[in-house]
C-alpha positions in Angstrom: 15.7 -24.5 -105.8 12.7 -24.2 -108.2 12.9 -21.9 -111.2 10.6 -18.9 -111.6 8.8 -20.6 -114.6 8.1 -23.6 -112.3 6.7 -21.3 -109.5 4.5 -19.4 -112.0 3.2 -22.7 -113.5 2.4 -24.0 -110.1 0.6 -20.8 -109.1 -1.4 -20.7 -112.3 -2.4 -24.4 -112.1 -3.4 -24.1 -108.5 -5.5 -20.9 -109.1 -7.3 -22.7 -111.9 -8.1 -25.7 -109.7 -9.2 -23.4 -106.8 -11.5 -21.4 -109.1 -13.2 -24.5 -110.4 -13.7 -25.9 -106.8 -15.2 -22.6 -105.6 -17.5 -22.4 -108.6 -18.8 -26.0 -108.1 -19.3 -25.5 -104.3 -21.1 -22.2 -104.9 -23.3 -23.7 -107.6 -24.6 -26.4 -105.2 -25.0 -24.1 -102.1 -27.2 -21.1 -102.4 -27.4 -17.5 -100.9 -28.1 -16.4 -97.4 -25.6 -15.9 -94.5 -25.7 -19.6 -93.5 -25.0 -20.6 -97.1 -22.2 -18.1 -97.4 -20.6 -19.5 -94.2 -21.0 -23.0 -95.4 -19.3 -22.1 -98.7 -16.5 -20.4 -96.9 -15.9 -23.4 -94.6 -16.3 -26.0 -97.3 -14.0 -24.0 -99.6 -11.3 -23.8 -97.0 -11.4 -27.4 -96.0 -11.6 -28.8 -99.6 -8.9 -26.5 -101.0 -6.6 -27.3 -98.1 -6.7 -31.0 -98.9 -6.5 -30.5 -102.7 -3.6 -28.0 -102.3 -1.6 -30.6 -100.4 -2.3 -33.2 -103.1 -1.4 -30.6 -105.8 1.9 -29.9 -104.1 2.7 -33.6 -103.8 1.9 -34.1 -107.5 4.2 -31.2 -108.5 6.9 -32.8 -106.4 7.0 -35.6 -108.9 7.3 -33.3 -111.9 10.8 -32.4 -113.0 9.8 -29.3 -115.1 11.8 -26.3 -114.0 14.0 -28.0 -111.5 17.7 -27.3 -111.4 20.2 -30.1 -111.0 22.0 -29.9 -107.6 25.6 -28.8 -107.6 28.4 -31.1 -106.4 28.9 -28.8 -103.5 27.2 -26.0 -101.6 28.7 -23.2 -99.6 
């Protein structure tokens, strides 16, 4: 089970990455309904892939993890 500090750190780091991605996509694609739809679609697809990679990277970090007990009930 992850600690609250680990969950908060993951949420903050993901939000930071997601904000940068959205900013960059919006910077290169301009206004209009078609542009807004393109941004929404690109944002969803890109963030989905990066979120997966982000989760896998965090799986390798030991920060905030608790040692498993010898037994569980």
